[in-house]
KOLVOLUM-191734 format. One record per residue (C-alpha): residue in one letter; residue number from 1; x, y, z. Coordinates in steps of 0.1 Angstrom, whole numbers, plus 5000, padded with zeros to 4 digits. Layout:
N
 rest  nr   c1   c2   c3
    A NUM    X    Y    Z
...
***
This chain:
336
 rest  nr   c1   c2   c3
    X   1 5722 3862 4701
    X   2 5740 3844 4733
    X   3 5759 3813 4738
    X   4 5739 3781 4746
    X   5 5753 3750 4764
    X   6 5762 3717 4743
    X   7 5735 3697 4732
    X   8 5735 3661 4745
    X   9 5733 3634 4714
    X  10 5733 3596 4712
    X  11 5754 3576 4687
    X  12 5790 3574 4678
    X  13 5812 3593 4703
    X  14 5849 3592 4712
    X  15 5850 3553 4716
    X  16 5837 3550 4682
    X  17 5804 3533 4669
    X  18 5790 3512 4698
    X  19 5784 3476 4690
    X  20 5749 3479 4703
    X  21 5734 3514 4701
    X  22 5702 3518 4721
    X  23 5710 3553 4723
    X  24 5693 3567 4688
    X  25 5659 3562 4674
    X  26 5671 3550 4638
    X  27 5652 3521 4622
    X  28 5674 3492 4631
    X  29 5661 3472 4603
    X  30 5685 3493 4579
    X  31 5699 3508 4561
    X  32 5675 3503 4537
    X  33 5694 3483 4508
    X  34 5673 3501 4479
    X  35 5682 3536 4492
    X  36 5717 3526 4498
    X  37 5721 3515 4465
    X  38 5705 3552 4452
    X  39 5733 3565 4471
    X  40 5761 3546 4457
    X  41 5750 3556 4423
    X  42 5747 3594 4431
    X  43 5764 3619 4410
    X  44 5792 3629 4435
    X  45 5812 3645 4410
    X  46 5786 3673 4401
    X  47 5768 3698 4422
    X  48 5732 3691 4425
    X  49 5706 3719 4412
    X  50 5709 3747 4436
    X  51 5669 3752 4432
    X  52 5662 3715 4436
    X  53 5635 3718 4410
    X  54 5628 3682 4403
    X  55 5635 3671 4441
    X  56 5609 3694 4452
    X  57 5582 3687 4428
    X  58 5589 3650 4438
    X  59 5585 3654 4473
    X  60 5554 3677 4469
    X  61 5538 3649 4448
    X  62 5547 3626 4474
    X  63 5528 3647 4502
    X  64 5501 3661 4477
    X  65 5513 3693 4480
    X  66 5525 3721 4457
    X  67 5563 3719 4450
    X  68 5564 3756 4461
    X  69 5557 3745 4497
    X  70 5589 3724 4501
    X  71 5616 3737 4519
    X  72 5651 3717 4515
    X  73 5671 3716 4547
    X  74 5709 3700 4554
    X  75 5691 3685 4584
    X  76 5663 3687 4607
    X  77 5687 3701 4630
    X  78 5699 3728 4603
    X  79 5661 3737 4597
    X  80 5656 3741 4636
    X  81 5684 3766 4637
    X  82 5670 3783 4606
    X  83 5634 3787 4616
    X  84 5646 3798 4651
    X  85 5667 3827 4634
    X  86 5636 3834 4610
    X  87 5614 3836 4642
    X  88 5638 3864 4658
    X  89 5637 3883 4627
    X  90 5603 3884 4624
    X  91 5600 3900 4659
    X  92 5592 3869 4679
    X  93 5607 3868 4716
    X  94 5594 3838 4730
    X  95 5593 3799 4723
    X  96 5571 3774 4735
    X  97 5586 3737 4741
    X  98 5572 3704 4747
    X  99 5576 3692 4785
    X 100 5604 3667 4773
    X 101 5619 3675 4739
    X 102 5650 3674 4715
    X 103 5676 3700 4729
    X 104 5682 3716 4698
    X 105 5647 3733 4700
    X 106 5660 3752 4730
    X 107 5694 3757 4723
    X 108 5684 3772 4689
    X 109 5660 3792 4705
    X 110 5685 3805 4731
    X 111 5712 3813 4704
    X 112 5685 3839 4688
    X 113 5675 3851 4720
    X 114 5640 3834 4723
    X 115 5627 3831 4760
    X 116 5607 3797 4769
    X 117 5576 3809 4778
    X 118 5539 3801 4771
    X 119 5528 3836 4756
    X 120 5519 3847 4721
    X 121 5531 3852 4696
    X 122 5558 3827 4696
    X 123 5576 3799 4680
    X 124 5557 3768 4691
    X 125 5570 3732 4686
    X 126 5555 3698 4688
    X 127 5567 3666 4679
    X 128 5548 3634 4675
    X 129 5557 3607 4683
    X 130 5574 3628 4709
    X 131 5609 3621 4722
    X 132 5620 3604 4742
    X 133 5588 3593 4752
    X 134 5569 3582 4719
    X 135 5539 3595 4727
    X 136 5508 3618 4715
    X 137 5519 3653 4716
    X 138 5490 3673 4735
    X 139 5499 3704 4715
    X 140 5484 3693 4682
    X 141 5452 3686 4699
    X 142 5456 3724 4715
    X 143 5464 3739 4681
    X 144 5432 3727 4662
    X 145 5405 3757 4662
    X 146 5429 3783 4673
    X 147 5443 3808 4648
    X 148 5484 3806 4644
    X 149 5499 3832 4668
    X 150 5534 3835 4656
    X 151 5552 3800 4638
    X 152 5539 3763 4647
    X 153 5561 3737 4637
    X 154 5555 3701 4638
    X 155 5591 3679 4640
    X 156 5576 3646 4620
    X 157 5611 3628 4625
    X 158 5593 3597 4639
    X 159 5559 3597 4622
    X 160 5573 3572 4596
    X 161 5580 3548 4626
    X 162 5552 3550 4642
    X 163 5542 3512 4651
    X 164 5504 3519 4655
    X 165 5476 3531 4636
    X 166 5468 3558 4658
    X 167 5473 3592 4640
    X 168 5463 3628 4653
    X 169 5447 3651 4626
    X 170 5471 3678 4614
    X 171 5460 3713 4623
    X 172 5462 3741 4597
    X 173 5488 3766 4596
    X 174 5514 3740 4609
    X 175 5552 3737 4594
    X 176 5560 3699 4590
    X 177 5597 3689 4590
    X 178 5607 3653 4579
    X 179 5637 3635 4584
    X 180 5638 3604 4564
    X 181 5669 3592 4573
    X 182 5658 3580 4607
    X 183 5633 3556 4591
    X 184 5655 3544 4565
    X 185 5681 3535 4590
    X 186 5708 3558 4574
    X 187 5713 3587 4600
    X 188 5747 3595 4588
    X 189 5734 3606 4558
    X 190 5722 3642 4565
    X 191 5694 3658 4547
    X 192 5658 3669 4553
    X 193 5628 3691 4540
    X 194 5600 3711 4555
    X 195 5562 3714 4541
    X 196 5553 3749 4546
    X 197 5515 3759 4557
    X 198 5493 3769 4527
    X 199 5498 3808 4518
    X 200 5532 3809 4533
    X 201 5552 3823 4505
    X 202 5570 3853 4522
    X 203 5582 3827 4546
    X 204 5592 3802 4523
    X 205 5612 3829 4505
    X 206 5628 3843 4540
    X 207 5638 3806 4547
    X 208 5653 3801 4516
    X 209 5670 3832 4515
    X 210 5686 3820 4550
    X 211 5699 3788 4533
    X 212 5733 3786 4520
    X 213 5740 3775 4488
    X 214 5738 3737 4480
    X 215 5723 3730 4515
    X 216 5716 3691 4504
    X 217 5747 3673 4487
    X 218 5742 3647 4461
    X 219 5740 3617 4485
    X 220 5714 3638 4504
    X 221 5693 3644 4472
    X 222 5696 3604 4463
    X 223 5682 3595 4496
    X 224 5656 3618 4494
    X 225 5645 3608 4457
    X 226 5648 3570 4469
    X 227 5623 3579 4498
    X 228 5594 3588 4478
    X 229 5598 3554 4456
    X 230 5569 3528 4464
    X 231 5595 3500 4468
    X 232 5613 3518 4497
    X 233 5581 3525 4512
    X 234 5572 3488 4510
    X 235 5604 3482 4525
    X 236 5596 3505 4554
    X 237 5563 3488 4558
    X 238 5579 3457 4567
    X 239 5604 3469 4588
    X 240 5577 3485 4611
    X 241 5561 3447 4614
    X 242 5597 3436 4625
    X 243 5602 3466 4647
    X 244 5571 3458 4664
    X 245 5578 3425 4674
    X 246 5614 3434 4688
    X 247 5600 3461 4708
    X 248 5575 3438 4726
    X 249 5604 3417 4736
    X 250 5627 3444 4743
    X 251 5599 3461 4767
    X 252 5595 3424 4785
    X 253 5631 3423 4790
    X 254 5635 3456 4806
    X 255 5607 3447 4827
    X 256 5625 3414 4837
    X 257 5657 3435 4845
    X 258 5636 3455 4873
    X 259 5631 3487 4849
    X 260 5597 3505 4850
    X 261 5589 3510 4812
    X 262 5570 3540 4807
    X 263 5534 3534 4790
    X 264 5522 3550 4759
    X 265 5550 3551 4732
    X 266 5538 3547 4696
    X 267 5572 3545 4680
    X 268 5604 3523 4678
    X 269 5615 3535 4709
    X 270 5607 3538 4746
    X 271 5616 3551 4782
    X 272 5626 3530 4808
    X 273 5629 3540 4846
    X 274 5659 3523 4866
    X 275 5652 3510 4901
    X 276 5654 3540 4924
    X 277 5681 3522 4945
    X 278 5705 3523 4914
    X 279 5697 3557 4898
    X 280 5728 3574 4918
    X 281 5750 3548 4898
    X 282 5736 3558 4864
    X 283 5767 3575 4852
    X 284 5791 3548 4860
    X 285 5769 3520 4851
    X 286 5763 3536 4816
    X 287 5800 3542 4811
    X 288 5807 3507 4823
    X 289 5782 3491 4796
    X 290 5797 3515 4769
    X 291 5832 3509 4776
    X 292 5834 3470 4785
    X 293 5803 3458 4766
    X 294 5800 3484 4736
    X 295 5765 3491 4748
    X 296 5753 3526 4746
    X 297 5720 3538 4764
    X 298 5706 3572 4762
    X 299 5707 3588 4795
    X 300 5673 3606 4795
    X 301 5682 3632 4822
    X 302 5690 3655 4793
    X 303 5655 3655 4785
    X 304 5644 3662 4817
    X 305 5637 3626 4828
    X 306 5664 3619 4857
    X 307 5667 3581 4865
    X 308 5656 3569 4831
    X 309 5669 3557 4798
    X 310 5659 3562 4766
    X 311 5661 3529 4741
    X 312 5657 3525 4706
    X 313 5643 3492 4697
    X 314 5674 3468 4685
    X 315 5674 3430 4672
    X 316 5673 3400 4696
    X 317 5712 3397 4696
    X 318 5717 3431 4710
    X 319 5689 3425 4734
    X 320 5707 3395 4747
    X 321 5738 3415 4748
    X 322 5720 3438 4773
    X 323 5707 3412 4793
    X 324 5742 3395 4798
    X 325 5760 3427 4806
    X 326 5732 3440 4831
    X 327 5735 3406 4850
    X 328 5771 3408 4850
    X 329 5771 3443 4863
    X 330 5752 3428 4896
    X 331 5787 3413 4904
    X 332 5804 3447 4909
    X 333 5803 3472 4939
    X 334 5795 3504 4925
    X 335 5802 3538 4944
    X 336 5769 3556 4952
***
């Protein structure tokens, strides 16, 4: 194992919770009231069932798979580190990453000594809709018809927040990682799960053995149980319609501000490139927006997209706050 550089994240920081947080991709229509009520009713005084038998059955029924294929996780990040450890223990020496992706993939791989490359066998990652661009991941098409070489993992974090009807078929032999807290607007609650491919009993047993006891607490269990209910899924479906309207307005706003919106986003977030003349001022401008106006944008440089920001879709009031703050910024003399 070796040390890795800290990963950049959006959301709450040393200044507290941003008033207008464009830096995360959570569902801005949330928290889901029905899921929140389930958390409030959770049995916080008791341990959950350490085998999560009922929850795994419920999640299996929700996805139409056997409960034995469900692996509970403390969060998507926790599972990313756990399956990276499993890959290293299985003798894999490489990791294959999307061109732009969540930093934990690379960090977890680096901690466990996996080198980035394109060789096989390897731990292969895909994410669709992708982060930060929200686009279809070409790896899924490449995985079809080819036998898995190593481990293939699809991050489904934003599948429930897809705002279009465009879907890629699921290749065989792929692990799926689901994190409902984003879709429910409850990223402060940490709980996730993975769906193993068929005939992966040995990998499932190994990953469960790598997990600590009670990897998901009572509140995480309550959230995942609520996730599977028809009423919560109906709420989510309605929220997607609202997010689509807000997204259209927010993309138009960014264009009006002189930013170039990257095309192809399928989800509730997108990337916008700042004018070239302003890109050298990005650190100062981003810090000023956060400090003076409570507006936080995600610098996309950590994704390999220098000069751009990723914006989660927020309601009109936050969009208006961004417009007013940006116009006020034009009256400031910025150091190059």
